[in-house]
C-alpha positions in Angstrom: -67.7 -34.5 200.1 -68.0 -32.8 196.7 -69.7 -34.5 193.8 -69.5 -33.6 190.1 -70.9 -35.3 187.0 -70.3 -35.4 183.3 -72.9 -37.6 181.4 -72.6 -41.0 183.1 -69.3 -40.3 185.1 -69.5 -39.1 188.7 -66.4 -37.5 190.3 -66.2 -37.3 194.1 -63.6 -36.1 196.6 -63.3 -34.8 200.1 -62.2 -31.2 199.9 -60.9 -30.7 203.5 -57.2 -31.5 202.8 -56.9 -29.4 199.7 -58.6 -26.4 201.4 -56.2 -26.7 204.3 -53.2 -26.6 201.9 -54.6 -23.7 199.9 -55.1 -21.7 203.1 -51.6 -22.5 204.3 -50.1 -21.6 200.9 -51.9 -18.2 200.7 -50.6 -17.2 204.1 -47.1 -17.3 202.5 -47.7 -16.5 198.8 -50.4 -14.7 196.9 -50.0 -16.8 193.8 -51.3 -19.9 192.0 -50.3 -23.4 193.1 -51.3 -26.9 192.2 -50.3 -30.5 191.8 -51.3 -34.0 190.7 -54.6 -35.7 191.7 -54.6 -39.4 192.3 -57.4 -41.9 192.9 -59.3 -44.6 191.1 -62.2 -45.4 188.9 -64.9 -48.1 189.6 -64.6 -51.1 187.3 -67.4 -49.9 185.1 -65.7 -46.4 184.8 -68.8 -44.7 186.1 -67.2 -43.1 189.1 -63.9 -41.5 189.8 -62.8 -41.1 193.4 -60.0 -38.6 194.0 -58.1 -39.8 197.1 -55.3 -37.3 197.1 -54.5 -33.8 196.1 -50.7 -33.7 196.0 -48.7 -30.7 196.8 -46.6 -29.2 194.0 -43.3 -30.7 193.1 -40.3 -28.7 194.2 -39.5 -27.5 190.7 -42.9 -26.0 190.2 -43.2 -22.4 189.1 -45.6 -20.1 190.9 -47.0 -16.8 189.6 -49.8 -14.4 190.4 -51.9 -15.7 187.5 -49.9 -18.7 186.2 -48.7 -22.0 187.6 -46.5 -24.6 186.0 -46.4 -27.9 187.7 -42.9 -29.4 188.1 -41.9 -33.0 187.6 -39.3 -33.7 190.3 -40.3 -36.9 192.1 -43.6 -37.4 190.2 -42.5 -40.6 188.4 -41.5 -42.3 191.7 -44.7 -41.1 193.4 -47.0 -42.3 190.6 -45.3 -45.7 190.6 -45.9 -46.0 194.4 -49.6 -45.1 193.9 -49.9 -47.5 190.9 -48.7 -50.3 193.2 -51.4 -49.4 195.7 -54.2 -49.5 193.1 -54.4 -45.7 192.7 -53.6 -43.8 189.6 -52.9 -40.4 188.1 -56.4 -38.9 187.4 -55.3 -35.4 186.5 -54.2 -32.1 188.0 -55.5 -29.5 190.3 -54.6 -25.8 190.8 -55.7 -22.6 192.5 -56.9 -19.4 191.0 -56.4 -17.2 194.1 -59.4 -15.0 194.8 -60.5 -15.5 191.2 -63.1 -17.5 189.4 -62.3 -21.3 189.2 -63.1 -21.2 185.5 -60.5 -22.9 183.3 -58.3 -20.6 181.1 -57.3 -21.4 177.6 -54.0 -22.6 179.0 -55.8 -24.9 181.5 -57.9 -26.4 178.7 -54.8 -26.8 176.5 -53.0 -28.6 179.4 -55.8 -31.1 179.7 -55.4 -32.0 176.1 -51.6 -32.3 176.5 -52.1 -34.6 179.5 -54.6 -36.7 177.6 -52.0 -37.4 175.0 -49.1 -38.0 177.4 -48.5 -41.8 177.2 -46.5 -41.8 180.5 -49.5 -40.5 182.4 -51.7 -43.4 181.1 -54.8 -41.2 181.5 -56.6 -40.6 178.2 -59.5 -38.8 180.0 -57.8 -36.6 182.7 -59.5 -34.4 185.2 -58.7 -30.9 186.2 -59.9 -29.5 189.5 -59.7 -25.7 189.9 -60.1 -24.1 193.3 -60.9 -20.3 193.5 -63.6 -17.8 194.3 -63.6 -14.9 196.7 -62.9 -17.2 199.7 -60.9 -19.8 197.7 -63.4 -22.5 198.5 -65.2 -22.8 195.2 -64.5 -25.7 192.8 -64.9 -26.5 189.2 -64.1 -29.9 187.7 -63.2 -30.4 184.0 -62.7 -33.7 182.1 -61.0 -34.2 178.8 -63.4 -36.5 177.0 -64.8 -36.9 173.5 -61.7 -35.0 172.2 -62.4 -31.8 174.2 -62.5 -30.4 177.7 -65.9 -30.5 179.3 -67.1 -28.7 182.5 -68.6 -31.1 184.9 -71.9 -30.3 186.7 -71.7 -29.8 190.4 -74.2 -32.0 192.2 -75.8 -30.9 195.4 -75.1 -33.4 198.2 -78.8 -33.9 198.9 -79.3 -34.9 195.2 -76.3 -37.3 195.4 -77.6 -38.9 198.6 -80.8 -39.8 196.8 -79.0 -41.8 194.0 
């Protein structure tokens, strides 16, 4: 499990499935990829649990240093999740063999997603995967009218809380 925190909000997720997808993707294409993340918040909004990193919609555009998530099938998918008590929490994408630091475009997209009434997510997350082995993560949250980098928590620290 990975744990990240911004002020009083903790974000957690199991990274195994996303790392398997990234590895499979990079065997066929040396470009960025990404998709929606779904999950839920606790009732007091202190913890977000990401339950699913979705693969990119079929109309997504992949580039060596760009990715544009498509929309085909997302409305139906999100309705199905909503009916199961899970919700759109944001997006994820890969910076292949590069730093998982958000670009200006990434930060701008977080603000756009925050204002998108259809997504019903005023404080979206963005998980970026990258690094030399494509196993490093950074998590951003759009909160307080701007994108904020969340602090990675060591598992041993999290287990003591």
